[in-house]
N, C-alpha and C positions, 0 to 999 in steps of 0.2 A: 418406722419403729426402730429398725436396726441402725439408722443414721443417728437417731436420738441417743440410743444406747452407746454408739461409738463415741459420741461427744461426751456422754456422762461418765464413761469408764475411766478416762484419765483422772477426772476429778475424784472419783471414788477411790482409786488407787492412792492418790495423794492424801486423801483423808484417812484411809486405812493406815498408811505409813505414819501419818502424823499422830494417830491415836493409839499406836501399838502399846504405849505405856498403860493405857486404860484397860487393856485386856487383863492385866493382873490387879486391877483395882478391886479391893474387897467388896465394894458396893456392887460392882458389876458381877462378881462371882456369886454374891448373895442373890441377885436378881436372876442369874442364870439357873440357880438351884430350883427356883420355882418351876422352870421349864421341865425339870426331871419328872414331875408328876405325870406328864403325858409322854414326853419324848424319851424317858428312861434314864436312870442314873448311870447306866453303863453304855448309853447311846442307843440301846434297843428300845423302840417305842412300846408302850403298853398295848396299843391297839394296832391292828393291821392297816387301818386307814389313816394312821398318824405317821407323818414322814420322819425318817432319820434326818437329824440336823447336825450331828457330829461330823465334822469334815466337809460340810456343805460350803459352797463358795460364798465368801463374805459379801461380795457385791450383790449377789442374788438375794441372800437373806436380808440384807439391809433394805432392798427394794420391797420385799414381801412385808417386812415389819412396817415400813412406811405406808404401804397400801392397806394393811390391816388397820393402821391408825387413822388413815384418811377415809376409810370406808370403800376404797376402790376395790378391795378384796374383802369378802365377808366370810366369817366363820363364827359359829355360836360360841366356841371356846376362845379362839385366838383374838377376835375383835375386842372383847372387853379387857383381855390381858394387855393387848397393845395400847389400849386407851390409858392404862395406868403408867405407862413408860414415858419418861421425859424424852423429847426428841434427841437430846444429846446422848442418850443411852443406846440408841438404835444401832449405830455403827460399831461402838465397842462391843455390844452383845453379839453382833454378827461376826466380828473378828474373833471373839472368844470361842464361839462354837466352831468356826472354820479351822482353828488350830488343833482341835481334838481329832482323834483317830476315827476314821470312818468305820462303823461296825460291820462285822460280817454277820448278816442276818440268816446265813445258812439256807438260802433259798436255792432250789434246784436249777440246774441249767435247763433251758428250753429244749424240747425235742428238736432234732435236726430240721424236720419239715416246718415246725413252728418258727424256728430261728430264721429259716430261709424266707418265710412269709413276712416276718418282722423286718428283716433287712431290706426286702423289696419295698415294703411300705415306707420305711424310713427314707430310703433313697428317693422314692417318688415325690415326697414332699420336702426333701432337703434337710432332714433333721441334723445330719452331721455338720452342716454349714454353721450352725450355732452351738450345738452340743458337742461338737468335735468327734473325731473318729472313733473314740472309745466311749463316747457318751459321758465323759468326765466333766464336761462343761468348763466354764472359765469366767472369772470376773462376775458379770451380772447374769450369766446363764447357768441354770441349775445343772448339777450333777444328777444324772438319771441312773447310771450304772450301779446296781446293787441296792437300789431304793426299794422300799416296801412295795410288794406286788399290788396289794389292794389299793394302796394310795395312788400308785401310778395309774391303774386302770380307772379309778374314780376321777382323778384329776383330768385325764385325757377326755373322759366322757363329759365332765363338767365344762371343759373348754368347748366340746362339740355342741353341747346344748346351750352354751353361753351362760350357764349358771355361775361359772367363774368368769368374771368380766374384766380382770385387770390386764389382760393381754389379748386384744382383739386379733392380732396376727396369729396367735396360737389357735384361737377359735376357728379362724379361716382354714388353717392347716388340718385341724382335726375334723372339720366338716368335709374335707377332701379325702378323709381316711375312713374306711368302713368300720363298723363296730367289731367285726371279726378280726380285722387287721389291728385294731386297737388292743384287742385281747391278746393277740400274738405279740405285739410290742411289749405289753406288760409282762408277759411270761419271759420274753427274751431279755429285757432290760433288768428285771429283778434278779436274774441268774448271773449277770455279769460280775465277775470278780476281777478287777483290773489293777489293783494297787501294786501288787508284787511285780506285775508285768511292766507297769509304767515306772517302777522304782520310786513310788511316792510314799510319803509317810501317812497320807490319808486320802 
C-alpha cells in the first residue's frame, strides 16, 4: 500500500501543480459551495461526525473523492454527491479546499494520562510514519491534528470493523488497537492545535 502511494504521490503533485489555475475557476468555486451545506461555510462542519476539509491535504482529498465516486468508500451523503462530479473536477476541488485555512474547532486538549495512552498507541502501530510527527499528514495522507473528535473516533472504529473498506492497511492497524486506545487517540488528536507551532497557514 505504501509503495503504491509512494509511486502515486509524484504524479498527484505534478497534477496539482498543473491544475492550480483551476482552483480559481468560478465553476469549481460554485461546486465547492455545495460542500458548505455539511462541511460549513466557515470550515466548521455542521455535524460532529462530519470532517473538517478546509486545509486538508489535496492528495488525500482527491483519493477520497475518487473512492466515493468509484464505490470503494461508501457514505450515504458523499457517494451520491461524488457521483455528480466530473472526474476532471476532483483534483481542482481537492486543491481548492487544501488552500483554505484549517479551522480551529476549539476542542479541548486531552488530559495528560489520556494523551500518554494515545501516544503509546500511536507509536505501537506506527501512526507517525505516515501521518508525521505532529499528525499534520502530507500529500496523500490525512491531517488528523485538530480534526472533529466524533469523526475521528467513528472513522477509526469503521476501519476496525472494516465498515470503511478503502484502506485495508488502516483496518489492520486499527484491529491491532483496542477500542479504549482508539477513544484516547480521538481525544488526543482532536485537541492538537499545531498550525502556529509549525508556522503553517493551514
